[in-house]
TORKOL-4160 file (C-alpha; in steps of 0.2 Angstrom, whole numbers, padded with zeros to 4 digits, m for minus):
273
<pt num="1" X="0259" Y="m0068" Z="m0555"/>
<pt num="2" X="0260" Y="m0073" Z="m0535"/>
<pt num="3" X="0253" Y="m0067" Z="m0519"/>
<pt num="4" X="0260" Y="m0072" Z="m0503"/>
<pt num="5" X="0258" Y="m0068" Z="m0485"/>
<pt num="6" X="0265" Y="m0074" Z="m0467"/>
<pt num="7" X="0259" Y="m0068" Z="m0450"/>
<pt num="8" X="0271" Y="m0065" Z="m0438"/>
<pt num="9" X="0262" Y="m0078" Z="m0430"/>
<pt num="10" X="0268" Y="m0089" Z="m0440"/>
<pt num="11" X="0282" Y="m0102" Z="m0433"/>
<pt num="12" X="0291" Y="m0115" Z="m0443"/>
<pt num="13" X="0294" Y="m0127" Z="m0426"/>
<pt num="14" X="0276" Y="m0125" Z="m0424"/>
<pt num="15" X="0269" Y="m0133" Z="m0438"/>
<pt num="16" X="0260" Y="m0147" Z="m0429"/>
<pt num="17" X="0249" Y="m0136" Z="m0425"/>
<pt num="18" X="0243" Y="m0131" Z="m0440"/>
<pt num="19" X="0232" Y="m0136" Z="m0456"/>
<pt num="20" X="0239" Y="m0134" Z="m0472"/>
<pt num="21" X="0225" Y="m0134" Z="m0487"/>
<pt num="22" X="0228" Y="m0134" Z="m0504"/>
<pt num="23" X="0216" Y="m0130" Z="m0519"/>
<pt num="24" X="0219" Y="m0135" Z="m0535"/>
<pt num="25" X="0209" Y="m0124" Z="m0551"/>
<pt num="26" X="0212" Y="m0128" Z="m0568"/>
<pt num="27" X="0227" Y="m0117" Z="m0572"/>
<pt num="28" X="0225" Y="m0110" Z="m0552"/>
<pt num="29" X="0233" Y="m0114" Z="m0537"/>
<pt num="30" X="0233" Y="m0109" Z="m0518"/>
<pt num="31" X="0237" Y="m0116" Z="m0501"/>
<pt num="32" X="0233" Y="m0107" Z="m0484"/>
<pt num="33" X="0239" Y="m0111" Z="m0466"/>
<pt num="34" X="0225" Y="m0112" Z="m0452"/>
<pt num="35" X="0231" Y="m0112" Z="m0433"/>
<pt num="36" X="0222" Y="m0128" Z="m0429"/>
<pt num="37" X="0217" Y="m0122" Z="m0409"/>
<pt num="38" X="0213" Y="m0103" Z="m0413"/>
<pt num="39" X="0204" Y="m0105" Z="m0431"/>
<pt num="40" X="0214" Y="m0092" Z="m0437"/>
<pt num="41" X="0222" Y="m0090" Z="m0455"/>
<pt num="42" X="0242" Y="m0086" Z="m0452"/>
<pt num="43" X="0248" Y="m0090" Z="m0470"/>
<pt num="44" X="0244" Y="m0091" Z="m0489"/>
<pt num="45" X="0250" Y="m0092" Z="m0506"/>
<pt num="46" X="0242" Y="m0092" Z="m0523"/>
<pt num="47" X="0245" Y="m0089" Z="m0542"/>
<pt num="48" X="0246" Y="m0098" Z="m0560"/>
<pt num="49" X="0253" Y="m0113" Z="m0566"/>
<pt num="50" X="0257" Y="m0119" Z="m0585"/>
<pt num="51" X="0258" Y="m0137" Z="m0578"/>
<pt num="52" X="0259" Y="m0149" Z="m0563"/>
<pt num="53" X="0279" Y="m0148" Z="m0562"/>
<pt num="54" X="0274" Y="m0126" Z="m0556"/>
<pt num="55" X="0263" Y="m0135" Z="m0543"/>
<pt num="56" X="0276" Y="m0150" Z="m0537"/>
<pt num="57" X="0291" Y="m0134" Z="m0536"/>
<pt num="58" X="0279" Y="m0123" Z="m0526"/>
<pt num="59" X="0274" Y="m0136" Z="m0514"/>
<pt num="60" X="0291" Y="m0149" Z="m0513"/>
<pt num="61" X="0298" Y="m0131" Z="m0501"/>
<pt num="62" X="0287" Y="m0138" Z="m0485"/>
<pt num="63" X="0290" Y="m0153" Z="m0476"/>
<pt num="64" X="0272" Y="m0160" Z="m0473"/>
<pt num="65" X="0275" Y="m0173" Z="m0463"/>
<pt num="66" X="0279" Y="m0159" Z="m0448"/>
<pt num="67" X="0260" Y="m0154" Z="m0451"/>
<pt num="68" X="0246" Y="m0158" Z="m0439"/>
<pt num="69" X="0235" Y="m0160" Z="m0453"/>
<pt num="70" X="0234" Y="m0161" Z="m0471"/>
<pt num="71" X="0221" Y="m0153" Z="m0486"/>
<pt num="72" X="0218" Y="m0156" Z="m0504"/>
<pt num="73" X="0206" Y="m0145" Z="m0511"/>
<pt num="74" X="0202" Y="m0151" Z="m0532"/>
<pt num="75" X="0192" Y="m0141" Z="m0542"/>
<pt num="76" X="0184" Y="m0155" Z="m0556"/>
<pt num="77" X="0168" Y="m0155" Z="m0563"/>
<pt num="78" X="0166" Y="m0174" Z="m0562"/>
<pt num="79" X="0156" Y="m0177" Z="m0546"/>
<pt num="80" X="0139" Y="m0186" Z="m0539"/>
<pt num="81" X="0134" Y="m0182" Z="m0524"/>
<pt num="82" X="0122" Y="m0197" Z="m0515"/>
<pt num="83" X="0111" Y="m0201" Z="m0502"/>
<pt num="84" X="0123" Y="m0209" Z="m0489"/>
<pt num="85" X="0110" Y="m0222" Z="m0483"/>
<pt num="86" X="0108" Y="m0228" Z="m0505"/>
<pt num="87" X="0128" Y="m0228" Z="m0504"/>
<pt num="88" X="0136" Y="m0241" Z="m0507"/>
<pt num="89" X="0154" Y="m0242" Z="m0509"/>
<pt num="90" X="0159" Y="m0257" Z="m0520"/>
<pt num="91" X="0149" Y="m0247" Z="m0532"/>
<pt num="92" X="0157" Y="m0232" Z="m0531"/>
<pt num="93" X="0163" Y="m0231" Z="m0552"/>
<pt num="94" X="0148" Y="m0238" Z="m0556"/>
<pt num="95" X="0139" Y="m0223" Z="m0551"/>
<pt num="96" X="0151" Y="m0211" Z="m0557"/>
<pt num="97" X="0152" Y="m0219" Z="m0574"/>
<pt num="98" X="0134" Y="m0218" Z="m0574"/>
<pt num="99" X="0136" Y="m0199" Z="m0574"/>
<pt num="100" X="0153" Y="m0198" Z="m0583"/>
<pt num="101" X="0163" Y="m0204" Z="m0596"/>
<pt num="102" X="0178" Y="m0210" Z="m0584"/>
<pt num="103" X="0196" Y="m0213" Z="m0592"/>
<pt num="104" X="0200" Y="m0230" Z="m0587"/>
<pt num="105" X="0214" Y="m0225" Z="m0575"/>
<pt num="106" X="0204" Y="m0212" Z="m0567"/>
<pt num="107" X="0205" Y="m0212" Z="m0548"/>
<pt num="108" X="0189" Y="m0212" Z="m0538"/>
<pt num="109" X="0188" Y="m0203" Z="m0522"/>
<pt num="110" X="0175" Y="m0202" Z="m0508"/>
<pt num="111" X="0169" Y="m0188" Z="m0496"/>
<pt num="112" X="0156" Y="m0192" Z="m0482"/>
<pt num="113" X="0148" Y="m0178" Z="m0476"/>
<pt num="114" X="0139" Y="m0185" Z="m0459"/>
<pt num="115" X="0131" Y="m0166" Z="m0456"/>
<pt num="116" X="0121" Y="m0168" Z="m0472"/>
<pt num="117" X="0120" Y="m0186" Z="m0472"/>
<pt num="118" X="0126" Y="m0186" Z="m0492"/>
<pt num="119" X="0141" Y="m0196" Z="m0500"/>
<pt num="120" X="0152" Y="m0186" Z="m0509"/>
<pt num="121" X="0159" Y="m0197" Z="m0527"/>
<pt num="122" X="0172" Y="m0189" Z="m0537"/>
<pt num="123" X="0185" Y="m0194" Z="m0552"/>
<pt num="124" X="0202" Y="m0189" Z="m0548"/>
<pt num="125" X="0214" Y="m0188" Z="m0566"/>
<pt num="126" X="0231" Y="m0200" Z="m0564"/>
<pt num="127" X="0241" Y="m0186" Z="m0566"/>
<pt num="128" X="0234" Y="m0175" Z="m0554"/>
<pt num="129" X="0232" Y="m0188" Z="m0541"/>
<pt num="130" X="0249" Y="m0197" Z="m0544"/>
<pt num="131" X="0260" Y="m0180" Z="m0542"/>
<pt num="132" X="0248" Y="m0175" Z="m0525"/>
<pt num="133" X="0251" Y="m0194" Z="m0516"/>
<pt num="134" X="0268" Y="m0192" Z="m0519"/>
<pt num="135" X="0270" Y="m0177" Z="m0512"/>
<pt num="136" X="0257" Y="m0175" Z="m0499"/>
<pt num="137" X="0251" Y="m0193" Z="m0495"/>
<pt num="138" X="0244" Y="m0192" Z="m0480"/>
<pt num="139" X="0233" Y="m0178" Z="m0486"/>
<pt num="140" X="0213" Y="m0180" Z="m0485"/>
<pt num="141" X="0206" Y="m0176" Z="m0503"/>
<pt num="142" X="0190" Y="m0166" Z="m0505"/>
<pt num="143" X="0180" Y="m0161" Z="m0520"/>
<pt num="144" X="0176" Y="m0143" Z="m0523"/>
<pt num="145" X="0156" Y="m0146" Z="m0521"/>
<pt num="146" X="0159" Y="m0154" Z="m0504"/>
<pt num="147" X="0163" Y="m0137" Z="m0498"/>
<pt num="148" X="0149" Y="m0130" Z="m0511"/>
<pt num="149" X="0136" Y="m0139" Z="m0500"/>
<pt num="150" X="0143" Y="m0136" Z="m0482"/>
<pt num="151" X="0144" Y="m0117" Z="m0487"/>
<pt num="152" X="0124" Y="m0116" Z="m0493"/>
<pt num="153" X="0122" Y="m0127" Z="m0479"/>
<pt num="154" X="0130" Y="m0116" Z="m0466"/>
<pt num="155" X="0124" Y="m0098" Z="m0474"/>
<pt num="156" X="0104" Y="m0106" Z="m0477"/>
<pt num="157" X="0106" Y="m0110" Z="m0457"/>
<pt num="158" X="0107" Y="m0092" Z="m0453"/>
<pt num="159" X="0093" Y="m0084" Z="m0463"/>
<pt num="160" X="0074" Y="m0089" Z="m0462"/>
<pt num="161" X="0072" Y="m0094" Z="m0481"/>
<pt num="162" X="0080" Y="m0103" Z="m0496"/>
<pt num="163" X="0097" Y="m0095" Z="m0502"/>
<pt num="164" X="0106" Y="m0102" Z="m0519"/>
<pt num="165" X="0126" Y="m0103" Z="m0521"/>
<pt num="166" X="0133" Y="m0100" Z="m0538"/>
<pt num="167" X="0153" Y="m0107" Z="m0539"/>
<pt num="168" X="0158" Y="m0101" Z="m0556"/>
<pt num="169" X="0173" Y="m0109" Z="m0564"/>
<pt num="170" X="0181" Y="m0109" Z="m0581"/>
<pt num="171" X="0166" Y="m0117" Z="m0593"/>
<pt num="172" X="0154" Y="m0122" Z="m0579"/>
<pt num="173" X="0147" Y="m0115" Z="m0562"/>
<pt num="174" X="0139" Y="m0126" Z="m0548"/>
<pt num="175" X="0123" Y="m0122" Z="m0542"/>
<pt num="176" X="0117" Y="m0128" Z="m0524"/>
<pt num="177" X="0101" Y="m0122" Z="m0514"/>
<pt num="178" X="0100" Y="m0123" Z="m0497"/>
<pt num="179" X="0084" Y="m0120" Z="m0484"/>
<pt num="180" X="0086" Y="m0120" Z="m0466"/>
<pt num="181" X="0103" Y="m0133" Z="m0466"/>
<pt num="182" X="0094" Y="m0143" Z="m0479"/>
<pt num="183" X="0101" Y="m0145" Z="m0497"/>
<pt num="184" X="0087" Y="m0146" Z="m0510"/>
<pt num="185" X="0096" Y="m0147" Z="m0524"/>
<pt num="186" X="0117" Y="m0145" Z="m0531"/>
<pt num="187" X="0124" Y="m0149" Z="m0549"/>
<pt num="188" X="0136" Y="m0140" Z="m0561"/>
<pt num="189" X="0131" Y="m0130" Z="m0578"/>
<pt num="190" X="0138" Y="m0125" Z="m0593"/>
<pt num="191" X="0142" Y="m0109" Z="m0593"/>
<pt num="192" X="0150" Y="m0098" Z="m0604"/>
<pt num="193" X="0144" Y="m0083" Z="m0604"/>
<pt num="194" X="0133" Y="m0070" Z="m0593"/>
<pt num="195" X="0117" Y="m0076" Z="m0600"/>
<pt num="196" X="0121" Y="m0093" Z="m0599"/>
<pt num="197" X="0120" Y="m0091" Z="m0581"/>
<pt num="198" X="0106" Y="m0081" Z="m0578"/>
<pt num="199" X="0096" Y="m0094" Z="m0588"/>
<pt num="200" X="0100" Y="m0108" Z="m0577"/>
<pt num="201" X="0097" Y="m0097" Z="m0562"/>
<pt num="202" X="0080" Y="m0090" Z="m0566"/>
<pt num="203" X="0077" Y="m0112" Z="m0575"/>
<pt num="204" X="0081" Y="m0118" Z="m0557"/>
<pt num="205" X="0070" Y="m0107" Z="m0546"/>
<pt num="206" X="0057" Y="m0106" Z="m0558"/>
<pt num="207" X="0058" Y="m0127" Z="m0556"/>
<pt num="208" X="0058" Y="m0125" Z="m0536"/>
<pt num="209" X="0046" Y="m0114" Z="m0535"/>
<pt num="210" X="0057" Y="m0101" Z="m0526"/>
<pt num="211" X="0055" Y="m0081" Z="m0526"/>
<pt num="212" X="0069" Y="m0074" Z="m0538"/>
<pt num="213" X="0064" Y="m0057" Z="m0528"/>
<pt num="214" X="0068" Y="m0063" Z="m0511"/>
<pt num="215" X="0081" Y="m0076" Z="m0508"/>
<pt num="216" X="0099" Y="m0070" Z="m0508"/>
<pt num="217" X="0110" Y="m0075" Z="m0520"/>
<pt num="218" X="0130" Y="m0078" Z="m0517"/>
<pt num="219" X="0142" Y="m0078" Z="m0528"/>
<pt num="220" X="0160" Y="m0087" Z="m0527"/>
<pt num="221" X="0174" Y="m0087" Z="m0538"/>
<pt num="222" X="0187" Y="m0078" Z="m0545"/>
<pt num="223" X="0187" Y="m0061" Z="m0537"/>
<pt num="224" X="0185" Y="m0050" Z="m0553"/>
<pt num="225" X="0173" Y="m0064" Z="m0563"/>
<pt num="226" X="0161" Y="m0063" Z="m0547"/>
<pt num="227" X="0160" Y="m0044" Z="m0545"/>
<pt num="228" X="0159" Y="m0045" Z="m0564"/>
<pt num="229" X="0143" Y="m0056" Z="m0561"/>
<pt num="230" X="0137" Y="m0048" Z="m0548"/>
<pt num="231" X="0137" Y="m0031" Z="m0558"/>
<pt num="232" X="0126" Y="m0041" Z="m0571"/>
<pt num="233" X="0114" Y="m0050" Z="m0560"/>
<pt num="234" X="0111" Y="m0035" Z="m0549"/>
<pt num="235" X="0099" Y="m0029" Z="m0561"/>
<pt num="236" X="0088" Y="m0046" Z="m0560"/>
<pt num="237" X="0090" Y="m0049" Z="m0540"/>
<pt num="238" X="0088" Y="m0039" Z="m0524"/>
<pt num="239" X="0099" Y="m0048" Z="m0515"/>
<pt num="240" X="0117" Y="m0054" Z="m0521"/>
<pt num="241" X="0133" Y="m0053" Z="m0512"/>
<pt num="242" X="0148" Y="m0061" Z="m0514"/>
<pt num="243" X="0149" Y="m0076" Z="m0505"/>
<pt num="244" X="0154" Y="m0070" Z="m0485"/>
<pt num="245" X="0170" Y="m0074" Z="m0476"/>
<pt num="246" X="0165" Y="m0091" Z="m0464"/>
<pt num="247" X="0160" Y="m0083" Z="m0446"/>
<pt num="248" X="0169" Y="m0099" Z="m0436"/>
<pt num="249" X="0187" Y="m0093" Z="m0442"/>
<pt num="250" X="0196" Y="m0077" Z="m0440"/>
<pt num="251" X="0211" Y="m0069" Z="m0450"/>
<pt num="252" X="0229" Y="m0063" Z="m0441"/>
<pt num="253" X="0229" Y="m0043" Z="m0441"/>
<pt num="254" X="0243" Y="m0042" Z="m0454"/>
<pt num="255" X="0238" Y="m0053" Z="m0468"/>
<pt num="256" X="0225" Y="m0043" Z="m0476"/>
<pt num="257" X="0206" Y="m0051" Z="m0476"/>
<pt num="258" X="0203" Y="m0047" Z="m0494"/>
<pt num="259" X="0217" Y="m0058" Z="m0502"/>
<pt num="260" X="0210" Y="m0072" Z="m0491"/>
<pt num="261" X="0195" Y="m0071" Z="m0502"/>
<pt num="262" X="0203" Y="m0081" Z="m0513"/>
<pt num="263" X="0202" Y="m0097" Z="m0502"/>
<pt num="264" X="0184" Y="m0095" Z="m0499"/>
<pt num="265" X="0182" Y="m0112" Z="m0505"/>
<pt num="266" X="0196" Y="m0121" Z="m0494"/>
<pt num="267" X="0190" Y="m0110" Z="m0478"/>
<pt num="268" X="0171" Y="m0119" Z="m0479"/>
<pt num="269" X="0178" Y="m0138" Z="m0482"/>
<pt num="270" X="0185" Y="m0136" Z="m0464"/>
<pt num="271" X="0166" Y="m0139" Z="m0459"/>
<pt num="272" X="0168" Y="m0155" Z="m0461"/>
<pt num="273" X="0182" Y="m0160" Z="m0452"/>
């Protein structure tokens, strides 16, 4: 199944003024087009893929040399957030191997997040790296946790107390706690059931001595699963909702805003650029 929307504001002769963002998430892919000057979303598509050939076929329709900016957001588990002051680029692989059993041919990428003074290390499987490098050689590569900590940071600046952001992916979830623009915690947890999710959330709140009755919880992921998990967690927490649409973006009037919820991770990524 695939959904696609283009605004009347989209014009092929203006590709140089657009930011093209690709998100690759297990068997799910999406891309979106943002007008750089106005921060307006003017196009997007999402769907299911069964092999990397499906993604390549989808992307081959574009002339990526004509876009003003290109970004790829990878949903992968292997990453490590390091304070920038302690980061040594020459030891990137050694640092990541401390937490993960990396294949010999894994490609190591680095995201620098200046506003948070954090460096994010992550690995990309060789096959996936080769394909995206061939199709979008000029694209900036990001790990989904980069977008997650930026979203938590942004949302916590709008509150007077900590917030917890929960990104749900197949088999795992990524939890980020931020307070007043500072990241207090960010890590993955194995989670296949609603009970798993509740257990790790409660444990985390206890460790950080946070009041579960007051802290806002924001969930992100595929919409049906987010709605299901919100329905479950609402019995345990007072303030829970889906991650809101970024306030710094707008949506062209002829594109359904509900459709754009599929791209939330990609949109918060814009805070890094």
